[in-house]
N, C-alpha and C positions, 0 to 999 in steps of 0.2 A: 504494500500500500504506500502510495506516494504522499509525503507530507507537504501540504500547500502553504507557502510562505508569502506574507505581505511585508514589503520593506518600507519603512518610513524614516526618512532622513532628508534634511534640507540641502545636503551637498550631493550633487549629481554624481560626482566621481566616486564618492563613498558608496552610494547605492549601486553604481555600476560594478564596483569591485566585489561587493557582497553578492550581487546577483550572479556574477560569473562563478564565484566560489560555490554558492549554493546549488546552482544548476549543474555544476560538475559532479555532484553526488547523484547516484542513480535513484535514490529514494527520496530526494528533495526537489521541489520545484518552486520557483518564484512566480506567483500568479498576478502580482501587481506591485506598483510603487507609488509612494506619496511623498510630497515635499513639505508637508506640515501636518499637524495633528488633526485639524478639521478634515482634510482630505483623507487621512488615514482612517478616520471613523467612517466616512462615506464609502471608502473602498472596502472596508471590513464588512459593512452591511451588504454591499453589492456582490462581493466575491466569496464571503464566508471562508476565509483561510483557516488553516489549523493553528498557525502561529503567526503573530505579528512581531517583527523585529523592529523596535522603535527607539529612536534617539530621544533623550530627555529634552535637550535644548533645540527647539525649532521655533521659527517665527509664528506669531499669532497664537494658536492653540499649541501648548507644549506637549511633550510626550506623557507626562504624568496626568495631565488633564484628559488627554485622549484615552489613556488607559482606564481612567475612572469612568468615562463615558461608555467605553466598550464593555467593561465588566458589569456595569449597571444595566445594560440592555439585555432583556430576557432572550431576544432572538440571537444574541451573540454569546450565549452561555458556553458554547463549545470552543470559542476562540481563546487561545492562550497568548499572553503578551510577555515578551522578553524586552526589558529596558536595556538599552545599550548607550554608553556614554564615555566620554574621556574623563569624566569626573567621578571617581569612586569615593566621594566623600560620604561620611557616615549618614548624614541626613538624607542623602539621595537614595541610599540603600533602603532605609526604613520607609521613606515616602513611596518608593517604588512598590514595596510590598503592600503598604496601606492603600495604595491606589488600585490594587487588585492584580498587579503583575505577578507572573509565576516565576520570573527569574530576573537576574541582574548581572550584566557583564560589562567589563571595560572594553573600549574599542581596541585595546592592545592585545585582546585575546588571540591565541594562536588559531589558525584556520581550522585545524582538526577539532579543536575544543569548541569552536563556534558551531560546527556542524553537529557535534555530539550534543551540544546544549539544546539545539533545536529539536533533536530527536527526544531528548529527555523530557523537555517541557510538553511536547506533543503527546507523550505517553502519560501525562498527568502528574509527573514528578515535580518536586520543587528544585529550583536551581539557584545557587548563589555563587558568585565568583570567589576565588580563594581568599581575597582580602576581606570579603564580607563574612567574617567568622560568626559562629553561633553565639559567642560571647557578646559581640557587637550588637547583633540583632536582639538578643535578650535584653541587653542594657537599655536600648532605645525603645523597644516595644513595651518595656515595662513602665515607661513613662505614660502619664495620662494623655489621651488623645480625644479631641472633640468628636472624631468620627468613629472611635472604637466603642465596643460594648462596655457597659458598666460592669466592673468586676463582680458586682453583687446582683446582677439582673437575672440570674438563673439560666444563662445561655446554655450552659453545659448540663443542665438537669435532664435533658432528653437522652443523654448517653447512659449506657450501662457502666458499671465499674470497670469492666474489661475494656470498653471503648475509650473511657477516660484515660486509662493506663496507656493504651495505644497512642492516643493523641499526644500525651506527655512525652512518650519516647520518640515520636516523629519530630516533636519540637526540639528535641535534643540532637537532632541530626542523624538519627539511626534509620537505616533502610530496612526493608521487610526481612531480609535474611538475618540482619543483626538482631532485630526484635524477636524473630523466631528462635534464634539461638539463646537469647537471654531468658525468654519465657518458656522454653521447651515446647514450642508449638511448631506446626508446619507453616512454611511461608504462605501457603494458600489460605490457611486460617487467619493469619495476620492480615493479609490483603482483604479478606472478607470483612473483618472487624473495622479496618480503616475505611473501607468503602462505605460501610454502614454509617460510620461516624460522619464522614463527609456528606452523605445524603441527609442525615438528620440536621446537621449544622448548615446545610446549603453552602458548603465550601466548594469552590470551583476545583481546587486541587490541594496538594499537600502544603504548598506555600501558604494558603489561607488557613490551614489548620495550625501552622506555626504562629501566625498572627493572632488567632483566637486563643491559643494556649497561653501566650504571654499577656494579652490584653485582659483576659479573664482571671489571671492569677493562677491558673493551673500549674504553670511552670514559671519560676522566677529566675532572675539573672544569676543569683548566687548558686542555684542548683544545677546549672548547666555545665557539663564537662567541656573543657576547652579542647580544641582540635590539636 
């Protein structure tokens, strides 16, 4: 199955370079390009790509605003966003996740890593660049946010104890195989619990589970293992 990609960057040369790279992979295809956030949203609605590779800083509607609009649109629920920028500042990492992005990468990413990132996000996994460590995410997402859930609003009450445990481990950066080994379960059982948790919390992907885990206080900065 080919992963369909929409490119959003105000620099034509950068878009052209990424398009050539992505189209060189047999399982990836660029289906559209946009020079600003507003056009990216319009293209996403028209083309329904699997993944949008989007720059943060663009004229007019920026990448974070465009990501918020995409993730808030019910008809774009299957579209995943990777925020791509030359600025890997802490606040950009957090705002990218809070805006609904599934991943964050610097433009200095290696070609093979970029292609793998698109595949990872298309599969519903969370993606963070190496510099965006779990400790950093924990520290900033633990801070109050006007957009985030109230830690006492009962958001996680819909989960079973096992599902809450799974969400907490996902927030610590563990993959299904790691969680399965730790809890002595099969990877398939772990995947089932996580998918149920995502469905109950209406989380688009694992990245959103991470956001919810910290914003609701399920996991705190001090309790996260450093990479």
